[in-house]
C-alpha positions as CSV (number, residue, x, y, z in Angstrom):
1,X,0.0,-0.2,-0.1
2,X,1.4,3.2,-1.1
3,X,-0.1,6.4,1.0
4,X,1.3,10.1,-0.6
5,X,0.8,12.8,2.5
6,X,2.5,16.1,3.5
7,X,1.5,19.7,4.3
8,X,3.4,22.5,5.9
9,X,1.2,21.0,9.2
10,X,2.2,17.5,8.6
11,X,2.6,15.7,12.2
12,X,1.9,12.2,13.3
13,X,2.2,11.1,16.9
14,X,3.7,8.3,17.9
15,X,3.0,5.2,16.3
16,X,3.9,1.9,15.0
17,X,2.9,-0.6,12.2
18,X,2.6,-4.3,12.0
19,X,4.8,-4.6,8.6
20,X,7.5,-2.2,7.1
21,X,7.1,1.0,6.1
22,X,9.6,2.7,3.8
23,X,8.9,6.6,3.8
24,X,10.6,8.7,0.7
25,X,10.6,12.3,0.8
26,X,9.4,14.1,-2.3
27,X,10.1,18.0,-1.1
28,X,11.1,19.4,2.0
29,X,11.9,17.8,5.1
30,X,10.7,15.2,7.5
31,X,11.8,14.9,10.9
32,X,11.2,11.1,11.9
33,X,11.9,10.1,15.6
34,X,12.0,6.5,16.8
35,X,12.5,4.4,20.1
36,X,16.4,3.6,19.5
37,X,16.8,7.6,18.7
38,X,14.3,9.7,20.0
39,X,15.9,13.2,18.5
40,X,14.9,12.6,15.2
41,X,16.8,11.4,11.6
42,X,16.3,14.2,9.0
43,X,14.8,13.2,5.8
44,X,15.4,15.0,2.6
45,X,14.7,14.2,-0.9
46,X,18.5,12.9,-1.1
47,X,17.4,9.6,0.6
48,X,14.7,7.4,2.2
49,X,14.4,5.6,5.3
50,X,13.3,1.6,6.0
51,X,11.5,0.8,9.4
52,X,11.0,-2.4,10.3
53,X,7.9,-3.5,12.1
54,X,6.6,-2.7,15.6
55,X,9.0,-0.1,16.0
56,X,7.6,2.9,17.5
57,X,7.7,6.4,15.6
58,X,6.7,9.9,15.1
59,X,7.0,12.1,12.2
60,X,6.5,15.7,11.3
61,X,7.5,18.6,8.8
62,X,11.0,19.3,9.7
63,X,11.9,22.9,7.8
64,X,8.3,24.0,6.1
65,X,5.9,22.3,3.9
66,X,7.1,18.7,3.1
67,X,5.8,16.2,0.8
68,X,6.6,12.3,0.5
69,X,5.6,8.8,-0.4
70,X,5.0,6.1,2.7
71,X,4.9,2.4,1.7
72,X,3.3,-0.4,3.8
73,X,3.9,-3.9,3.2
74,X,3.2,-7.0,5.8
75,X,6.1,-8.8,6.7
76,X,5.8,-12.1,5.2
77,X,4.9,-10.4,1.9
78,X,8.2,-8.1,2.0
79,X,10.0,-11.1,2.8
80,X,8.8,-13.2,0.1
81,X,9.9,-10.4,-2.4
82,X,13.1,-10.1,-0.8
83,X,14.0,-13.4,-1.3
84,X,13.7,-12.6,-5.5
85,X,16.3,-10.3,-4.7
86,X,18.6,-11.3,-1.8
87,X,19.2,-13.1,1.2
88,X,16.9,-13.0,3.9
89,X,19.5,-13.2,6.8
90,X,21.4,-10.2,4.6
91,X,18.1,-8.1,5.0
92,X,17.5,-8.7,8.6
93,X,21.1,-7.6,9.3
94,X,20.5,-4.6,7.1
95,X,17.1,-3.8,8.5
96,X,16.8,-5.3,11.8
97,X,16.6,-1.5,12.4
98,X,15.3,1.7,10.9
99,X,17.9,2.5,8.0
100,X,18.4,5.3,5.6
101,X,19.4,4.5,1.9
102,X,20.6,7.4,-0.6
103,X,17.6,8.0,-2.7
104,X,18.4,6.7,-6.6
105,X,17.6,8.1,-9.7
106,X,15.5,4.7,-10.5
107,X,13.6,6.0,-7.4
108,X,13.1,9.2,-8.3
109,X,11.5,8.1,-11.9
110,X,9.2,5.7,-10.3
111,X,8.0,8.3,-7.7
112,X,7.6,11.0,-10.1
113,X,4.9,8.6,-11.7
114,X,3.5,7.6,-8.8
115,X,2.5,11.3,-7.6
116,X,1.4,12.7,-11.5
117,X,-1.6,14.5,-10.6
118,X,-3.1,13.0,-13.5
119,X,-3.3,9.6,-12.1
120,X,-6.1,10.0,-10.7
121,X,-8.1,7.0,-8.6
122,X,-9.4,5.5,-11.6
123,X,-6.1,4.3,-12.3
124,X,-5.7,2.2,-9.0
125,X,-4.5,-0.4,-10.7
126,X,-1.4,1.5,-12.3
127,X,-0.4,2.8,-8.9
128,X,-0.6,-0.7,-7.1
129,X,2.2,-1.5,-9.9
130,X,3.8,1.4,-9.6
131,X,3.8,0.9,-5.5
132,X,5.6,-2.6,-6.1
133,X,7.9,-1.3,-8.4
134,X,9.2,1.4,-5.9
135,X,9.2,-0.9,-3.0
136,X,11.1,-3.4,-4.9
137,X,13.4,-0.9,-6.0
138,X,13.9,0.4,-2.3
139,X,14.5,-3.4,-1.4
140,X,17.4,-3.5,-3.9
141,X,18.9,-0.1,-2.9
142,X,18.8,-1.7,0.7
143,X,20.9,-4.4,-0.4
144,X,23.4,-2.2,-2.5
145,X,23.2,1.0,-1.3
146,X,25.4,2.3,1.1
147,X,23.5,3.4,4.9
148,X,23.8,7.1,5.1
149,X,24.5,8.9,8.7
150,X,22.0,10.9,10.7
151,X,22.2,14.3,8.8
152,X,21.5,17.3,10.8
153,X,19.0,20.6,10.1
154,X,21.7,22.4,8.5
155,X,22.0,19.7,5.8
156,X,17.9,19.7,5.2
157,X,18.0,23.4,5.1
158,X,20.1,23.1,2.1
159,X,17.4,20.4,0.7
160,X,14.8,23.2,1.3
161,X,17.0,25.7,-0.6
162,X,17.3,23.4,-3.6
163,X,13.3,23.1,-3.6
164,X,12.9,26.8,-3.3
165,X,15.2,27.3,-6.5
166,X,12.9,24.5,-8.1
167,X,10.0,26.4,-7.5
168,X,11.8,29.7,-8.6
169,X,12.9,27.9,-12.2
170,X,9.6,26.8,-12.5
171,X,7.6,30.1,-12.2
172,X,10.5,32.4,-13.1
173,X,8.4,34.8,-15.3
174,X,6.1,35.6,-12.8
175,X,6.1,38.2,-10.1
176,X,7.0,35.9,-6.7
177,X,6.5,37.9,-3.4
178,X,8.7,36.9,-0.6
179,X,5.5,36.4,1.6
180,X,4.2,34.1,-1.0
181,X,7.5,32.0,-1.6
182,X,7.1,31.5,2.6
183,X,3.9,30.7,2.7
184,X,4.5,28.4,-0.3
185,X,7.1,26.5,1.9
186,X,5.8,27.3,5.0
187,X,8.3,29.3,6.7
188,X,8.7,32.9,7.6
189,X,10.0,35.2,5.4
190,X,12.7,36.1,7.8
191,X,13.8,32.3,8.0
192,X,13.4,32.2,4.0
193,X,15.4,35.1,2.9
194,X,18.2,34.5,5.8
195,X,18.1,30.5,4.8
196,X,18.5,30.8,1.2
197,X,21.1,34.0,1.4
198,X,23.5,32.0,3.6
199,X,23.0,28.4,1.4
200,X,22.9,30.2,-2.2
201,X,24.9,33.4,-1.7
202,X,22.5,35.8,-3.3
203,X,19.4,36.8,-2.7
204,X,16.0,35.1,-3.9
205,X,15.3,38.0,-6.5
206,X,18.9,37.8,-7.5
207,X,18.7,34.3,-8.3
208,X,15.2,34.8,-10.2
209,X,16.9,37.7,-12.6
210,X,19.6,34.9,-12.7
211,X,17.2,32.5,-14.2
212,X,15.1,34.9,-16.4
213,X,18.6,35.9,-18.5
214,X,19.4,32.0,-18.8
215,X,16.1,31.6,-20.2
216,X,16.7,34.4,-22.6
217,X,19.9,33.1,-23.5
218,X,18.3,29.6,-24.3
219,X,15.3,31.2,-26.3
220,X,17.8,33.7,-28.4
221,X,20.1,30.9,-29.3
222,X,17.3,28.0,-30.4
223,X,14.4,30.2,-31.7
224,X,13.9,33.0,-34.1
225,X,11.5,34.6,-31.9
226,X,11.8,38.7,-31.7
227,X,13.6,40.1,-28.5
228,X,10.7,41.6,-27.3
229,X,8.5,38.6,-27.3
230,X,11.4,36.8,-25.2
231,X,11.6,39.6,-23.0
232,X,7.7,39.3,-22.2
233,X,8.0,35.5,-22.2
234,X,10.4,35.4,-19.7
235,X,9.2,38.1,-17.4
236,X,10.5,41.4,-18.6
237,X,8.2,44.2,-19.3
238,X,10.3,45.1,-22.3
239,X,13.2,44.0,-24.8
240,X,14.5,47.3,-23.2
241,X,14.9,45.9,-20.1
242,X,15.9,42.7,-21.0
243,X,18.8,44.3,-22.8
244,X,19.8,46.0,-19.2
245,X,19.4,43.1,-17.2
246,X,22.0,41.0,-19.9
247,X,24.2,43.9,-19.7
248,X,24.3,44.1,-15.8
249,X,24.8,39.9,-15.6
250,X,26.8,39.2,-19.1
251,X,28.2,42.2,-20.4
252,X,26.3,41.1,-23.3
253,X,22.9,42.2,-25.5
254,X,20.5,40.3,-26.7
255,X,21.5,41.0,-30.4
256,X,25.1,39.9,-29.2
257,X,23.8,36.3,-28.0
258,X,21.8,35.3,-30.9
259,X,24.4,36.6,-33.3
260,X,27.3,35.1,-31.1
261,X,29.3,37.8,-30.1
262,X,31.2,36.4,-27.0
263,X,31.3,40.1,-25.4
264,X,29.8,43.3,-26.3
265,X,31.7,46.2,-28.0
266,X,31.6,49.3,-25.5
267,X,32.4,52.6,-26.7
């Protein structure tokens, strides 16, 4: 069984399951505490955790809003699956306690399919197959992957910054007020700006401007769109505004980029 959960207020009090649980963050950070480590483990998109049966634990959103997939499997069913991959004894040695494993590209790919918005309830059979494939891949990585040590909130602050960068890239052409971004990620505006500047070395506004210029360069090199149209598409009010920004960041004009000039000529 697979459940998709999260949100800025996500929190589940102490509980335990009859079977195994695999928790895979999709965005943000999750703090998971268990009876062997009550201070908490910090999980982000770089890893997943396997929790064995009857291991009491609690989970909550760690730094702002988060999203995750939780997979649940009865012990007998999971161990039969283990038999197709490797040794039960080796698995029990590796997964006798909660273990964190690096999230591979294969897991990311299956997870992306499973969380697609157009995969509605009518596609329950597809969901089951994807959930089974995701669980199988996680078990394969438990055997082959290197267990990860417990990370700190600082490590996952950097993960939150990567989420923010992805959000800005996706909406770079829009005005993005800091309050709107802070609300989206479930953090304060002050924490958002400090965290981003400390991790990225520049403000969110500066980063958005860089992304817009990157998009402009790509469109100038790959299309024949008029410069004014490109400026509008990437979020500038005019071709003149785009030209000023490109001069400032690249010392090149849009025409220089389109014609392949590596540096603009100054009088």
